[in-house]
A tleap script that builds the chain and sets N, CA, C and O, in Angstrom:
source leaprc.protein.ff14SB
mol = sequence {
  NMET GLN ILE LYS THR PRO HIE ILE PRO LEU
  ASN ILE PRO LEU GLU ASP ALA LEU ASP ILE
  LEU LYS GLY VAL SER GLU THR ILE LEU LYS
  GLU VAL GLU GLU ASP ALA THR PHE TYR LYS
  VAL SER VAL SER ASP TYR GLU CYS GLY PHE
  TYR GLU LYS GLU ASN VAL VAL ILE ALA THR
  TRP TYR ASN ASP PRO GLU GLY ARG ASP SER
  GLN ASP GLU LEU ASN LEU LYS VAL SER LEU
  TYR LEU ASN ARG TYR GLY GLU LEU ASP ASP
  TRP GLU ASP GLY ILE ASN ASN GLY TRP ILE
  GLN PHE PHE ASN ASN ASN LYS THR GLY VAL
  GLY LEU SER TYR GLY LEU HIE LYS ASP VAL
  LEU ARG PHE ASN TYR PHE CGLY
}
set mol.1.N position { 70.921 -71.533 11.023 }
set mol.1.CA position { 70.563 -71.841 9.609 }
set mol.1.C position { 71.739 -71.519 8.335 }
set mol.1.O position { 71.801 -70.401 7.825 }
set mol.2.N position { 72.398 -72.345 8.024 }
set mol.2.CA position { 72.923 -71.607 6.933 }
set mol.2.C position { 72.315 -72.380 5.223 }
set mol.2.O position { 71.698 -73.408 4.941 }
set mol.3.N position { 72.793 -71.434 4.555 }
set mol.3.CA position { 71.964 -71.510 3.053 }
set mol.3.C position { 73.317 -72.558 2.401 }
set mol.3.O position { 74.534 -72.597 2.580 }
set mol.4.N position { 72.356 -73.308 1.599 }
set mol.4.CA position { 73.395 -74.647 1.560 }
set mol.4.C position { 73.944 -74.225 -0.141 }
set mol.4.O position { 74.985 -74.711 -0.584 }
set mol.5.N position { 72.882 -73.052 -1.150 }
set mol.5.CA position { 73.452 -72.737 -2.250 }
set mol.5.C position { 74.741 -72.567 -2.260 }
set mol.5.O position { 75.357 -72.605 -1.195 }
set mol.6.N position { 75.482 -72.318 -3.633 }
set mol.6.CA position { 76.154 -71.074 -3.982 }
set mol.6.C position { 75.958 -70.314 -3.824 }
set mol.6.O position { 74.792 -69.980 -4.033 }
set mol.7.N position { 76.953 -69.292 -3.287 }
set mol.7.CA position { 77.352 -67.555 -3.646 }
set mol.7.C position { 78.117 -67.345 -5.099 }
set mol.7.O position { 79.233 -67.700 -5.480 }
set mol.8.N position { 76.730 -66.403 -5.942 }
set mol.8.CA position { 76.784 -66.423 -7.109 }
set mol.8.C position { 77.193 -64.865 -6.958 }
set mol.8.O position { 76.270 -64.112 -6.646 }
set mol.9.N position { 78.562 -64.259 -7.156 }
set mol.9.CA position { 78.454 -63.449 -7.029 }
set mol.9.C position { 78.026 -62.336 -8.836 }
set mol.9.O position { 78.200 -62.914 -9.909 }
set mol.10.N position { 77.538 -60.930 -8.820 }
set mol.10.CA position { 76.693 -60.369 -9.454 }
set mol.10.C position { 78.267 -59.642 -10.313 }
set mol.10.O position { 79.344 -59.316 -9.814 }
set mol.11.N position { 77.792 -59.598 -11.723 }
set mol.11.CA position { 78.956 -58.757 -12.382 }
set mol.11.C position { 79.990 -59.099 -12.585 }
set mol.11.O position { 80.795 -58.306 -13.073 }
set mol.12.N position { 80.420 -60.654 -12.229 }
set mol.12.CA position { 81.449 -61.309 -12.537 }
set mol.12.C position { 81.697 -62.036 -13.820 }
set mol.12.O position { 80.667 -62.273 -14.451 }
set mol.13.N position { 82.769 -62.430 -14.337 }
set mol.13.CA position { 82.435 -63.383 -15.703 }
set mol.13.C position { 81.207 -64.560 -16.423 }
set mol.13.O position { 80.790 -65.169 -15.437 }
set mol.14.N position { 80.767 -64.894 -17.187 }
set mol.14.CA position { 80.556 -66.254 -17.360 }
set mol.14.C position { 81.136 -66.681 -16.843 }
set mol.14.O position { 80.909 -66.818 -15.641 }
set mol.15.N position { 82.590 -67.306 -17.609 }
set mol.15.CA position { 83.066 -68.088 -16.836 }
set mol.15.C position { 82.814 -68.764 -15.740 }
set mol.15.O position { 82.119 -69.739 -15.453 }
set mol.16.N position { 83.778 -67.788 -14.985 }
set mol.16.CA position { 83.348 -67.713 -13.581 }
set mol.16.C position { 81.915 -68.350 -13.032 }
set mol.16.O position { 81.893 -69.415 -12.417 }
set mol.17.N position { 80.938 -67.716 -13.272 }
set mol.17.CA position { 79.567 -68.256 -12.636 }
set mol.17.C position { 79.319 -69.676 -13.141 }
set mol.17.O position { 78.509 -70.502 -12.721 }
set mol.18.N position { 80.158 -69.765 -14.090 }
set mol.18.CA position { 79.962 -71.515 -14.757 }
set mol.18.C position { 80.487 -72.576 -13.697 }
set mol.18.O position { 80.082 -73.511 -13.006 }
set mol.19.N position { 81.344 -72.041 -13.917 }
set mol.19.CA position { 82.346 -72.898 -12.698 }
set mol.19.C position { 82.051 -73.409 -11.485 }
set mol.19.O position { 82.264 -74.567 -11.126 }
set mol.20.N position { 81.258 -72.012 -10.471 }
set mol.20.CA position { 80.220 -71.749 -9.636 }
set mol.20.C position { 79.245 -73.304 -10.380 }
set mol.20.O position { 79.581 -74.488 -10.390 }
set mol.21.N position { 78.283 -72.785 -10.796 }
set mol.21.CA position { 77.378 -73.914 -10.928 }
set mol.21.C position { 77.424 -75.315 -11.248 }
set mol.21.O position { 76.460 -75.994 -10.894 }
set mol.22.N position { 78.720 -76.066 -12.074 }
set mol.22.CA position { 79.466 -76.913 -12.393 }
set mol.22.C position { 79.560 -77.703 -11.347 }
set mol.22.O position { 79.149 -78.860 -11.250 }
set mol.23.N position { 80.383 -76.737 -10.174 }
set mol.23.CA position { 80.453 -77.200 -8.713 }
set mol.23.C position { 79.360 -77.460 -8.032 }
set mol.23.O position { 79.172 -77.017 -6.899 }
set mol.24.N position { 78.710 -78.046 -8.529 }
set mol.24.CA position { 76.857 -77.892 -7.797 }
set mol.24.C position { 76.210 -79.186 -8.786 }
set mol.24.O position { 75.590 -80.138 -8.313 }
set mol.25.N position { 76.462 -79.015 -10.054 }
set mol.25.CA position { 76.160 -80.392 -11.076 }
set mol.25.C position { 76.490 -79.871 -12.369 }
set mol.25.O position { 76.345 -78.716 -12.771 }
set mol.26.N position { 77.089 -81.163 -13.148 }
set mol.26.CA position { 77.857 -80.686 -14.239 }
set mol.26.C position { 76.150 -80.569 -15.543 }
set mol.26.O position { 76.284 -80.052 -16.652 }
set mol.27.N position { 75.022 -81.034 -15.156 }
set mol.27.CA position { 73.896 -80.626 -15.968 }
set mol.27.C position { 73.204 -79.328 -15.373 }
set mol.27.O position { 72.436 -79.068 -14.446 }
set mol.28.N position { 74.006 -78.504 -16.592 }
set mol.28.CA position { 73.416 -76.677 -16.764 }
set mol.28.C position { 72.342 -76.893 -17.559 }
set mol.28.O position { 72.319 -77.785 -18.406 }
set mol.29.N position { 71.321 -76.036 -17.320 }
set mol.29.CA position { 70.106 -76.093 -18.355 }
set mol.29.C position { 70.511 -74.244 -18.754 }
set mol.29.O position { 70.778 -73.332 -17.972 }
set mol.30.N position { 70.436 -74.243 -19.847 }
set mol.30.CA position { 70.602 -72.903 -20.871 }
set mol.30.C position { 69.398 -72.091 -21.399 }
set mol.30.O position { 69.124 -72.383 -22.563 }
set mol.31.N position { 68.890 -71.482 -21.040 }
set mol.31.CA position { 67.586 -70.447 -21.427 }
set mol.31.C position { 68.021 -69.403 -22.168 }
set mol.31.O position { 68.791 -68.591 -21.655 }
set mol.32.N position { 67.517 -69.237 -23.724 }
set mol.32.CA position { 68.521 -67.817 -24.490 }
set mol.32.C position { 66.745 -67.421 -24.190 }
set mol.32.O position { 65.742 -68.095 -24.423 }
set mol.33.N position { 66.951 -65.609 -23.393 }
set mol.33.CA position { 65.847 -65.249 -23.288 }
set mol.33.C position { 65.655 -63.732 -24.027 }
set mol.33.O position { 66.711 -63.593 -24.643 }
set mol.34.N position { 65.213 -63.093 -24.153 }
set mol.34.CA position { 65.122 -61.623 -24.968 }
set mol.34.C position { 66.330 -60.821 -25.297 }
set mol.34.O position { 66.879 -60.395 -26.313 }
set mol.35.N position { 66.573 -60.788 -23.596 }
set mol.35.CA position { 67.705 -59.506 -23.073 }
set mol.35.C position { 68.399 -60.222 -22.063 }
set mol.35.O position { 68.725 -59.528 -21.100 }
set mol.36.N position { 68.788 -61.705 -22.010 }
set mol.36.CA position { 69.510 -62.454 -21.132 }
set mol.36.C position { 69.549 -63.891 -21.205 }
set mol.36.O position { 68.650 -64.584 -20.728 }
set mol.37.N position { 70.745 -64.447 -21.893 }
set mol.37.CA position { 70.343 -66.178 -21.386 }
set mol.37.C position { 70.739 -66.786 -19.642 }
set mol.37.O position { 71.796 -66.675 -19.020 }
set mol.38.N position { 69.688 -67.303 -19.310 }
set mol.38.CA position { 70.127 -67.515 -17.635 }
set mol.38.C position { 70.622 -69.019 -18.388 }
set mol.38.O position { 70.427 -69.610 -19.450 }
set mol.39.N position { 71.510 -69.245 -16.901 }
set mol.39.CA position { 71.672 -70.731 -16.738 }
set mol.39.C position { 71.278 -71.492 -15.323 }
set mol.39.O position { 71.111 -70.880 -14.268 }
set mol.40.N position { 71.191 -72.504 -15.428 }
set mol.40.CA position { 70.407 -73.152 -13.895 }
set mol.40.C position { 70.980 -74.586 -13.632 }
set mol.40.O position { 71.648 -75.329 -14.352 }
set mol.41.N position { 70.548 -74.710 -12.491 }
set mol.41.CA position { 70.977 -76.167 -12.427 }
set mol.41.C position { 70.169 -76.937 -11.098 }
set mol.41.O position { 69.420 -76.009 -10.793 }
set mol.42.N position { 70.068 -77.285 -10.789 }
set mol.42.CA position { 68.669 -78.317 -9.675 }
set mol.42.C position { 69.382 -79.518 -9.380 }
set mol.42.O position { 70.055 -80.385 -9.939 }
set mol.43.N position { 68.828 -79.109 -7.971 }
set mol.43.CA position { 69.782 -80.442 -7.390 }
set mol.43.C position { 68.146 -80.603 -6.142 }
set mol.43.O position { 67.175 -79.861 -5.997 }
set mol.44.N position { 68.484 -81.742 -5.567 }
set mol.44.CA position { 67.177 -82.504 -4.364 }
set mol.44.C position { 66.892 -81.394 -3.690 }
set mol.44.O position { 65.725 -81.031 -3.547 }
set mol.45.N position { 68.145 -80.576 -3.087 }
set mol.45.CA position { 67.503 -79.289 -1.995 }
set mol.45.C position { 67.204 -78.280 -2.600 }
set mol.45.O position { 66.154 -77.872 -2.103 }
set mol.46.N position { 67.615 -77.454 -3.621 }
set mol.46.CA position { 67.486 -76.442 -4.384 }
set mol.46.C position { 68.011 -76.036 -5.674 }
set mol.46.O position { 69.102 -76.330 -6.160 }
set mol.47.N position { 67.406 -75.568 -5.993 }
set mol.47.CA position { 68.192 -74.972 -7.817 }
set mol.47.C position { 68.752 -73.368 -7.657 }
set mol.47.O position { 67.964 -72.595 -7.112 }
set mol.48.N position { 69.742 -72.958 -7.990 }
set mol.48.CA position { 70.151 -71.991 -8.058 }
set mol.48.C position { 70.405 -71.527 -9.521 }
set mol.48.O position { 69.866 -72.310 -10.303 }
set mol.49.N position { 71.218 -70.243 -10.302 }
set mol.49.CA position { 71.416 -69.669 -11.687 }
set mol.49.C position { 71.469 -68.273 -11.695 }
set mol.49.O position { 71.463 -67.544 -10.704 }
set mol.50.N position { 71.522 -67.938 -12.884 }
set mol.50.CA position { 72.128 -66.488 -13.026 }
set mol.50.C position { 71.709 -66.351 -14.526 }
set mol.50.O position { 71.529 -67.228 -15.371 }
set mol.51.N position { 71.584 -64.683 -14.625 }
set mol.51.CA position { 71.119 -64.715 -15.638 }
set mol.51.C position { 72.202 -63.385 -16.611 }
set mol.51.O position { 72.248 -62.241 -16.159 }
set mol.52.N position { 72.756 -63.645 -17.538 }
set mol.52.CA position { 73.786 -63.518 -18.489 }
set mol.52.C position { 73.863 -62.963 -19.337 }
set mol.52.O position { 73.618 -63.605 -20.358 }
set mol.53.N position { 74.184 -61.665 -19.510 }
set mol.53.CA position { 74.388 -60.548 -21.023 }
set mol.53.C position { 75.726 -60.390 -20.862 }
set mol.53.O position { 76.379 -60.299 -19.823 }
set mol.54.N position { 76.285 -60.350 -22.725 }
set mol.54.CA position { 77.796 -60.094 -22.732 }
set mol.54.C position { 78.898 -60.074 -21.986 }
set mol.54.O position { 79.779 -59.307 -21.597 }
set mol.55.N position { 78.376 -61.718 -21.889 }
set mol.55.CA position { 79.580 -62.072 -20.914 }
set mol.55.C position { 80.024 -62.341 -19.367 }
set mol.55.O position { 80.819 -62.964 -18.664 }
set mol.56.N position { 78.523 -61.072 -19.337 }
set mol.56.CA position { 78.672 -61.345 -17.860 }
set mol.56.C position { 77.483 -61.137 -16.762 }
set mol.56.O position { 76.559 -60.324 -16.717 }
set mol.57.N position { 77.881 -62.208 -15.885 }
set mol.57.CA position { 76.468 -61.804 -14.756 }
set mol.57.C position { 76.017 -60.793 -14.495 }
set mol.57.O position { 76.736 -60.009 -13.874 }
set mol.58.N position { 74.676 -60.397 -14.848 }
set mol.58.CA position { 73.665 -59.070 -13.859 }
set mol.58.C position { 72.738 -59.661 -13.444 }
set mol.58.O position { 71.814 -58.849 -13.489 }
set mol.59.N position { 72.083 -61.319 -12.745 }
set mol.59.CA position { 71.400 -61.144 -11.814 }
set mol.59.C position { 71.135 -62.758 -11.220 }
set mol.59.O position { 71.275 -63.659 -12.047 }
set mol.60.N position { 70.835 -63.053 -10.097 }
set mol.60.CA position { 70.745 -64.230 -9.820 }
set mol.60.C position { 69.850 -64.552 -9.341 }
set mol.60.O position { 69.015 -63.780 -8.869 }
set mol.61.N position { 69.765 -66.025 -9.329 }
set mol.61.CA position { 68.535 -66.592 -9.402 }
set mol.61.C position { 68.517 -68.162 -7.577 }
set mol.61.O position { 69.165 -69.208 -7.566 }
set mol.62.N position { 67.876 -67.816 -6.800 }
set mol.62.CA position { 67.232 -69.074 -6.049 }
set mol.62.C position { 66.091 -69.599 -5.735 }
set mol.62.O position { 65.284 -68.981 -5.040 }
set mol.63.N position { 65.806 -71.093 -6.308 }
set mol.63.CA position { 65.047 -71.427 -5.493 }
set mol.63.C position { 65.156 -72.483 -3.911 }
set mol.63.O position { 64.963 -73.693 -3.788 }
set mol.64.N position { 65.436 -71.721 -3.149 }
set mol.64.CA position { 65.444 -72.369 -1.967 }
set mol.64.C position { 64.360 -72.213 -0.559 }
set mol.64.O position { 63.815 -71.318 0.087 }
set mol.65.N position { 64.482 -74.015 -0.581 }
set mol.65.CA position { 62.928 -73.238 0.427 }
set mol.65.C position { 63.381 -73.870 1.897 }
set mol.65.O position { 62.598 -74.545 2.566 }
set mol.66.N position { 64.414 -73.640 2.218 }
set mol.66.CA position { 65.062 -73.950 3.559 }
set mol.66.C position { 64.171 -72.419 4.382 }
set mol.66.O position { 64.314 -71.196 4.352 }
set mol.67.N position { 63.698 -72.928 4.728 }
set mol.67.CA position { 63.494 -72.039 6.689 }
set mol.67.C position { 61.798 -72.312 5.939 }
set mol.67.O position { 61.263 -71.237 6.207 }
set mol.68.N position { 61.212 -72.776 5.519 }
set mol.68.CA position { 59.812 -73.212 5.691 }
set mol.68.C position { 59.349 -73.417 6.737 }
set mol.68.O position { 58.173 -73.062 6.816 }
set mol.69.N position { 59.872 -73.962 7.840 }
set mol.69.CA position { 59.072 -74.825 9.017 }
set mol.69.C position { 58.623 -73.352 9.585 }
set mol.69.O position { 57.745 -73.596 10.413 }
set mol.70.N position { 58.804 -72.087 9.523 }
set mol.70.CA position { 58.605 -70.998 10.422 }
set mol.70.C position { 58.924 -69.987 10.126 }
set mol.70.O position { 60.111 -69.946 9.801 }
set mol.71.N position { 57.887 -68.158 10.019 }
set mol.71.CA position { 58.233 -66.881 9.702 }
set mol.71.C position { 59.534 -66.601 9.612 }
set mol.71.O position { 60.258 -66.129 8.735 }
set mol.72.N position { 59.735 -67.133 11.099 }
set mol.72.CA position { 61.229 -66.063 11.491 }
set mol.72.C position { 62.419 -67.018 10.647 }
set mol.72.O position { 63.604 -66.686 10.643 }
set mol.73.N position { 62.090 -67.806 10.196 }
set mol.73.CA position { 63.310 -68.824 9.836 }
set mol.73.C position { 63.613 -68.051 8.246 }
set mol.73.O position { 64.610 -67.480 7.804 }
set mol.74.N position { 62.179 -68.353 7.621 }
set mol.74.CA position { 62.022 -67.571 6.221 }
set mol.74.C position { 62.937 -66.135 6.436 }
set mol.74.O position { 63.638 -65.875 5.459 }
set mol.75.N position { 63.014 -65.319 7.399 }
set mol.75.CA position { 63.155 -64.254 7.589 }
set mol.75.C position { 64.653 -64.123 7.883 }
set mol.75.O position { 65.328 -63.106 7.722 }
set mol.76.N position { 65.128 -65.486 8.405 }
set mol.76.CA position { 66.655 -65.398 9.179 }
set mol.76.C position { 67.203 -65.641 6.979 }
set mol.76.O position { 67.923 -65.005 6.210 }
set mol.77.N position { 66.580 -66.530 6.892 }
set mol.77.CA position { 67.218 -67.293 5.411 }
set mol.77.C position { 67.315 -65.499 4.748 }
set mol.77.O position { 68.298 -64.798 4.509 }
set mol.78.N position { 66.143 -65.284 4.644 }
set mol.78.CA position { 66.129 -63.727 3.323 }
set mol.78.C position { 67.900 -62.625 3.816 }
set mol.78.O position { 68.946 -62.334 3.234 }
set mol.79.N position { 67.313 -62.389 5.113 }
set mol.79.CA position { 68.901 -61.400 5.981 }
set mol.79.C position { 70.100 -62.389 5.631 }
set mol.79.O position { 71.189 -61.816 5.620 }
set mol.80.N position { 70.131 -63.572 5.380 }
set mol.80.CA position { 71.324 -64.501 5.315 }
set mol.80.C position { 71.871 -64.198 3.808 }
set mol.80.O position { 73.057 -63.987 3.556 }
set mol.81.N position { 70.595 -64.215 2.642 }
set mol.81.CA position { 71.251 -63.891 1.347 }
set mol.81.C position { 71.087 -62.605 1.178 }
set mol.81.O position { 71.803 -62.231 0.249 }
set mol.82.N position { 70.424 -61.677 1.679 }
set mol.82.CA position { 70.724 -60.120 1.554 }
set mol.82.C position { 72.366 -60.116 2.136 }
set mol.82.O position { 73.200 -59.394 1.590 }
set mol.83.N position { 72.642 -60.803 3.039 }
set mol.83.CA position { 74.005 -60.883 3.540 }
set mol.83.C position { 75.026 -60.700 2.865 }
set mol.83.O position { 76.063 -60.117 3.183 }
set mol.84.N position { 74.571 -61.510 1.322 }
set mol.84.CA position { 75.686 -62.105 0.276 }
set mol.84.C position { 76.146 -60.890 -0.138 }
set mol.84.O position { 77.285 -60.436 -0.238 }
set mol.85.N position { 75.100 -60.455 -0.355 }
set mol.85.CA position { 75.279 -59.186 -1.071 }
set mol.85.C position { 74.978 -57.801 -1.156 }
set mol.85.O position { 74.384 -57.201 -2.052 }
set mol.86.N position { 75.830 -57.066 0.674 }
set mol.86.CA position { 75.722 -56.341 1.322 }
set mol.86.C position { 75.826 -56.356 2.477 }
set mol.86.O position { 75.624 -57.494 2.903 }
set mol.87.N position { 76.064 -55.594 3.300 }
set mol.87.CA position { 76.148 -55.504 4.272 }
set mol.87.C position { 74.052 -55.079 4.548 }
set mol.87.O position { 73.338 -54.638 3.647 }
set mol.88.N position { 73.570 -55.392 5.986 }
set mol.88.CA position { 72.135 -55.984 6.281 }
set mol.88.C position { 72.312 -54.751 6.263 }
set mol.88.O position { 72.318 -54.489 5.060 }
set mol.89.N position { 72.561 -53.196 7.187 }
set mol.89.CA position { 72.505 -51.829 7.289 }
set mol.89.C position { 72.026 -51.155 5.922 }
set mol.89.O position { 71.177 -50.272 5.804 }
set mol.90.N position { 72.700 -51.720 5.009 }
set mol.90.CA position { 72.557 -50.950 3.471 }
set mol.90.C position { 71.420 -51.581 2.541 }
set mol.90.O position { 71.241 -51.482 1.327 }
set mol.91.N position { 70.764 -52.214 3.463 }
set mol.91.CA position { 69.284 -53.171 2.510 }
set mol.91.C position { 68.240 -51.684 2.845 }
set mol.91.O position { 68.399 -51.068 3.899 }
set mol.92.N position { 67.289 -51.284 1.902 }
set mol.92.CA position { 66.401 -50.569 2.210 }
set mol.92.C position { 64.957 -51.343 1.579 }
set mol.92.O position { 64.742 -51.754 0.439 }
set mol.93.N position { 64.219 -51.356 2.609 }
set mol.93.CA position { 62.570 -51.810 1.974 }
set mol.93.C position { 62.123 -51.531 0.518 }
set mol.93.O position { 61.174 -50.752 0.602 }
set mol.94.N position { 62.297 -51.725 -0.360 }
set mol.94.CA position { 61.366 -51.417 -1.504 }
set mol.94.C position { 60.065 -51.912 -1.278 }
set mol.94.O position { 59.716 -52.424 -0.214 }
set mol.95.N position { 59.140 -51.724 -2.544 }
set mol.95.CA position { 57.691 -51.799 -2.617 }
set mol.95.C position { 57.177 -53.261 -2.393 }
set mol.95.O position { 58.063 -53.941 -2.913 }
set mol.96.N position { 56.564 -53.811 -2.076 }
set mol.96.CA position { 55.511 -54.506 -1.699 }
set mol.96.C position { 54.110 -54.725 -2.235 }
set mol.96.O position { 53.106 -54.245 -1.710 }
set mol.97.N position { 54.120 -55.742 -3.683 }
set mol.97.CA position { 52.691 -55.304 -4.230 }
set mol.97.C position { 51.837 -56.574 -3.826 }
set mol.97.O position { 50.916 -56.970 -4.540 }
set mol.98.N position { 52.266 -57.307 -2.411 }
set mol.98.CA position { 51.128 -58.382 -2.278 }
set mol.98.C position { 52.205 -59.518 -2.420 }
set mol.98.O position { 52.606 -60.197 -1.475 }
set mol.99.N position { 52.552 -59.616 -3.512 }
set mol.99.CA position { 52.634 -60.666 -4.229 }
set mol.99.C position { 54.342 -60.891 -4.367 }
set mol.99.O position { 54.910 -61.980 -4.286 }
set mol.100.N position { 54.919 -59.716 -4.571 }
set mol.100.CA position { 56.737 -59.984 -4.685 }
set mol.100.C position { 56.890 -58.713 -3.556 }
set mol.100.O position { 56.157 -58.041 -2.830 }
set mol.101.N position { 57.517 -58.766 -3.704 }
set mol.101.CA position { 58.804 -57.966 -1.868 }
set mol.101.C position { 60.459 -57.457 -2.892 }
set mol.101.O position { 61.209 -58.233 -3.483 }
set mol.102.N position { 60.562 -56.160 -2.796 }
set mol.102.CA position { 61.744 -55.888 -3.024 }
set mol.102.C position { 62.235 -54.996 -2.481 }
set mol.102.O position { 61.550 -54.197 -1.842 }
set mol.103.N position { 63.197 -54.918 -2.560 }
set mol.103.CA position { 64.742 -54.465 -1.759 }
set mol.103.C position { 66.034 -54.168 -2.361 }
set mol.103.O position { 66.647 -54.827 -3.201 }
set mol.104.N position { 66.388 -52.934 -1.729 }
set mol.104.CA position { 67.443 -51.581 -2.991 }
set mol.104.C position { 68.434 -51.602 -1.694 }
set mol.104.O position { 68.138 -51.287 -0.541 }
set mol.105.N position { 69.887 -52.131 -2.272 }
set mol.105.CA position { 71.401 -51.530 -2.044 }
set mol.105.C position { 72.159 -50.971 -3.017 }
set mol.105.O position { 72.835 -51.439 -3.934 }
set mol.106.N position { 71.836 -49.537 -2.517 }
set mol.106.CA position { 72.485 -48.229 -3.334 }
set mol.106.C position { 73.425 -47.729 -3.227 }
set mol.106.O position { 73.906 -46.624 -3.479 }
set mol.107.N position { 73.933 -49.327 -2.492 }
set mol.107.CA position { 75.889 -48.970 -1.815 }
set mol.107.C position { 76.276 -49.666 -2.723 }
set mol.107.O position { 77.161 -49.166 -3.418 }
set mol.108.N position { 75.847 -50.904 -3.043 }
set mol.108.CA position { 76.124 -52.103 -4.058 }
set mol.108.C position { 75.221 -51.787 -5.489 }
set mol.108.O position { 75.708 -51.958 -6.606 }
set mol.109.N position { 74.661 -51.591 -5.395 }
set mol.109.CA position { 73.797 -51.288 -6.669 }
set mol.109.C position { 73.206 -52.432 -7.438 }
set mol.109.O position { 73.115 -52.819 -8.603 }
set mol.110.N position { 72.688 -52.948 -5.687 }
set mol.110.CA position { 72.230 -54.691 -6.139 }
set mol.110.C position { 70.583 -54.267 -5.601 }
set mol.110.O position { 70.221 -53.547 -4.671 }
set mol.111.N position { 69.631 -55.212 -6.833 }
set mol.111.CA position { 68.169 -55.153 -5.496 }
set mol.111.C position { 67.771 -56.695 -5.534 }
set mol.111.O position { 68.149 -57.643 -6.223 }
set mol.112.N position { 66.866 -56.548 -4.520 }
set mol.112.CA position { 66.471 -57.977 -3.939 }
set mol.112.C position { 65.147 -58.188 -4.215 }
set mol.112.O position { 64.364 -57.468 -3.596 }
set mol.113.N position { 64.628 -59.092 -5.086 }
set mol.113.CA position { 62.790 -59.589 -5.181 }
set mol.113.C position { 62.948 -60.962 -4.938 }
set mol.113.O position { 63.878 -61.702 -5.258 }
set mol.114.N position { 61.496 -61.296 -4.083 }
set mol.114.CA position { 61.517 -62.325 -3.609 }
set mol.114.C position { 59.894 -62.477 -3.732 }
set mol.114.O position { 59.073 -61.562 -3.665 }
set mol.115.N position { 59.607 -64.076 -3.961 }
set mol.115.CA position { 57.826 -63.588 -3.793 }
set mol.115.C position { 57.582 -64.136 -2.327 }
set mol.115.O position { 58.286 -64.060 -1.320 }
set mol.116.N position { 56.174 -64.794 -2.581 }
set mol.116.CA position { 55.407 -64.781 -1.023 }
set mol.116.C position { 55.830 -65.945 0.071 }
set mol.116.O position { 55.778 -66.062 1.295 }
set mol.117.N position { 56.188 -66.579 -0.824 }
set mol.117.CA position { 56.477 -68.087 -0.089 }
set mol.117.C position { 58.201 -68.088 0.218 }
set mol.117.O position { 58.811 -69.077 0.624 }
set mol.118.N position { 59.010 -66.336 -0.167 }
set mol.118.CA position { 60.266 -66.282 -0.044 }
set mol.118.C position { 61.268 -67.854 -0.938 }
set mol.118.O position { 62.345 -67.694 -1.512 }
set mol.119.N position { 60.959 -68.438 -0.885 }
set mol.119.CA position { 61.316 -69.386 -2.065 }
set mol.119.C position { 62.283 -69.263 -2.766 }
set mol.119.O position { 63.387 -69.806 -2.793 }
set mol.120.N position { 61.505 -68.052 -3.686 }
set mol.120.CA position { 62.183 -67.724 -4.949 }
set mol.120.C position { 63.218 -66.688 -4.787 }
set mol.120.O position { 62.639 -65.979 -3.965 }
set mol.121.N position { 64.011 -66.282 -4.938 }
set mol.121.CA position { 65.456 -64.729 -4.413 }
set mol.121.C position { 65.847 -64.705 -5.887 }
set mol.121.O position { 66.305 -65.676 -6.490 }
set mol.122.N position { 65.560 -63.180 -6.543 }
set mol.122.CA position { 66.578 -62.818 -7.566 }
set mol.122.C position { 67.314 -61.514 -7.462 }
set mol.122.O position { 66.629 -60.492 -7.455 }
set mol.123.N position { 68.485 -61.424 -7.389 }
set mol.123.CA position { 69.377 -60.630 -7.323 }
set mol.123.C position { 69.665 -59.372 -8.305 }
set mol.123.O position { 70.379 -59.883 -9.167 }
set mol.124.N position { 69.584 -58.707 -8.471 }
set mol.124.CA position { 69.749 -58.298 -10.242 }
set mol.124.C position { 70.926 -56.757 -9.948 }
set mol.124.O position { 70.645 -55.804 -9.221 }
set mol.125.N position { 71.553 -56.842 -10.338 }
set mol.125.CA position { 73.217 -55.972 -10.734 }
set mol.125.C position { 72.134 -54.643 -11.382 }
set mol.125.O position { 71.596 -54.689 -12.488 }
set mol.126.N position { 71.995 -53.471 -10.355 }
set mol.126.CA position { 71.789 -52.068 -11.781 }
set mol.126.C position { 72.617 -51.007 -11.654 }
set mol.126.O position { 72.297 -49.927 -12.151 }
set mol.127.N position { 73.978 -51.195 -10.864 }
set mol.127.CA position { 75.139 -50.299 -10.345 }
set mol.127.C position { 75.764 -49.477 -11.568 }
set mol.127.O position { 76.702 -48.702 -11.377 }
savepdb mol mol.pdb
quit
């Protein structure tokens, strides 16, 4: 399995992240929220985006249906995403409230949360 979504690094300048999204689609949705601005692109296979505050990417967001055929494929997908933001051995299980699973990587200062179906994944920079 390969992830089709582009890698959007955390803590990069806004313009660099916008260039990554433009590589997917010229149509970028922008939503101004209370504490950050969200940018997103949608294509037939997935959606991806990021949250920006003060011209720096503070979180990334992926809506990726890849791996729905089996639990093993879903787990592999999550592992591939985790590997984008740090070594797999550096990730620690966080809370699971029955709806959302959390992981933390204290070495990179990144957290992951994903929903029950493992389609929507969000990485947050807290470093």
